[in-house]
N, C-alpha and C positions, 0 to 999 in steps of 0.2 A: 208659586215659586217662579222666578224669572228664568229665561233660557240660560243666562249667565250662571245663575245659582245652580240650575240643573247640571250644567256642564262641570262646574266646580265639584259638586257632589259626586258625579260620576268619576271624576279624576281621583277624588279622595278614596272612593270605594275600590277603584282599581289599584291604587297605591297600597291600601291595606291588604288587599288580596295578594299582591306581589310580595309584600313583606312577610305575610304568613307563610307563603310557599318557601321563601328563603329561610325562615326560621325552621320549618319542617325539614329542609335539606341540610340544615346545620351551617349555612353560610352567613347567618345573622344571629348575633347573641340576643336572645329574648329579653334579658335583663337590661342590656344597653338600649334596646328598642323601647322598652317600657319607660325607662328614665327619660329618654329623649322626647317621648310623646306626652309626658305629664303636663307640661304647660298648655298643650292643646286641649286637654280635658279638664282644665281649670285647677290643676294641682300645682302647688308651689314646690319646685325642686329643692331638696335638702342640699345645702352646699358642702356638707361634711360627710354624710352617710348615704349609702344606697342599699336598698333591700336586696339581699341575694338569695333569700329562702322563699321568695314569692312563688306561688304555685305548688309549693310542697308543704305538707303538714309536719312540723317538727314538734315533738312533744317530750315532756318530762313525766315519768311515771309517778304514781302516788308515792309519797314519802312518809314513813312512819314517825319520824322525829325521835326525840329522846335526849338523854343526858349527853351522850357522846356523838350525836348526829351533826356535829359541826366540822368544819374543814380541818381544824387543828388535829382532829383524831382520824382524819381520812388518809392515813399513811399508805394504805394499799392502792388507793386511787391516784395519789400524788407521790410516787416513790422518788421522783427526781429531787423535790425540795418542797417544804412547806415553810412559809415565812413565819418566824417566831413571833412576829407582831400579831398574829391571830390570837396569841396568848397574852403578849405584852400590852395590847390595846384593850384587854378586858372583854374580848368577844368570843372567848372559848366557853360558850354558853349552851345550855340545853336548847334544842330546836323544836318548833311546833310541827305537828303532822300537817301535810298539805295534800290537796287533791291533784289529779292529773292536770298538767298545765301545758297549753300550746304556747310556743314561743316564736319570735321573729329573729332572724339573724341579719345583721347589717354589717357593712364593711366601709371603712374610711376610703375615700377616693379622690378628694379634691383639695381641701384646705386643712392645714394643721390646726389642732385644737387641744384644749385641756378637757378633763373629764366633764366638768360642769357644762361646758359649751357643747360637747358631743351629746350628752344625754338631754340637755335642754333643747337641742335642735329637734328632738322627737316629741317632747311635751314639756309644758311648764309645770305639770303635776308630776314631780319626780317620784313620788311615792308609788304612782301607777306603773313606773318602770322598774321598780325594785322587787326582787324576789323575797318571798316571805320567810324563806329558810335557806341557810347555807347548804343544807342537804340537797336542795333542788339543784344548786350549782354543781355539787359533786355528782349527782345523778345524771345531769346533762353530760358531764365529761365522760361518764361511763357508757351512756347509751347513744350519744351523738358525737363521738370523737371525730367523725369525718367533717364536722362543721367547725372544728377548732382551727384557728390560724396556725400554720406550720412555719418552718424556716426560722425559728427563733423569735417570731413575733407573737403578740398577745391577743387574747380574746377576753373582753371585759364584761363583768357581771356586776350590776348594782344590787346591794342589799342593805338592810338596816338592822341595827341592834340597839338596845337600850343600855346606855352606859352612864352610870351615876345619875340615874333617873331621867336621862334625856335621850330621845331617839336620835341616832346619828347615822349618816350615810357612809357606806364603805364600798370600795371597789375590789373585787377579786380579779386578779390578772393571771390568766392561765396560759401556759405555753409548754413547749416540748424541750426537753434536754436529753443528753445522751443517756441519762439514768431513768428517763420516763417523764411523765407529766410533772410539772412544777407549778406552784401557785404563790403569788405575792398578794399583799393587801395594801391598799392605799386609802386615804381619806378622800372623799369626793372633792374636798376643797384643795387638794394638791394642785400646785401651780405648774406642774410638769406639763409641757406641751408635746403632744404625740404627732409624729410625722404621718401625713396622709399617704406618702409614698410607700410606707410599710404595710398599708392595707390592714391595719389592726381591725379586729371584729368586735361587735357588741351584740350581746344576746339579751333580749327583754321579753317579758310576758306579752303574748299576742293580744291579751285582753286589755291592754293599756288604753287610756283615754288620751288621745292626742289632739291638741289644738294647732299643731303645725303639720302640714302635709309633708310626706316624705318622698 
């Protein structure tokens, strides 16, 4: 290694040490620092979403499934409102049992986008980003309410259901109202564009296979 390279490395180590001290003192946001340094470690920054649960293990407990384990029947969890389209779209269906699942929580921060663009920015394999059961979404809302977006904005969950013999993708949009948690349902193909300034959140299984670095 040349003297110039040695000097550069020493400066970089000192910089990282200084940044760590600032993080520990609370003067630097660790999430912002991580996102800023991703290009330096060969990761492509996601222009739509940033990970906000990094460094924490967020989980959804085991779900038993069953005939009424869908969101349409989850009136105790969503007393504010349940979109009748959970029934009208034919997805008021029995749900499978699922194992304990780790999840990642992302937040919009930069560019406006529709659902397909948001989830597609994480992986081209959308099935890997979808929850196996609506009950997992309900359970997340009961166990990890602190991770839900507040101030009237949404937290989005991707899930699939078989409708008329075809697997289709849906989005559960969870938010807070004066009456408590409320939930709407959208098709993944919805052309509605969501504002990055609202900092809507996305929750996906942490075991996803992603071919796009975040």
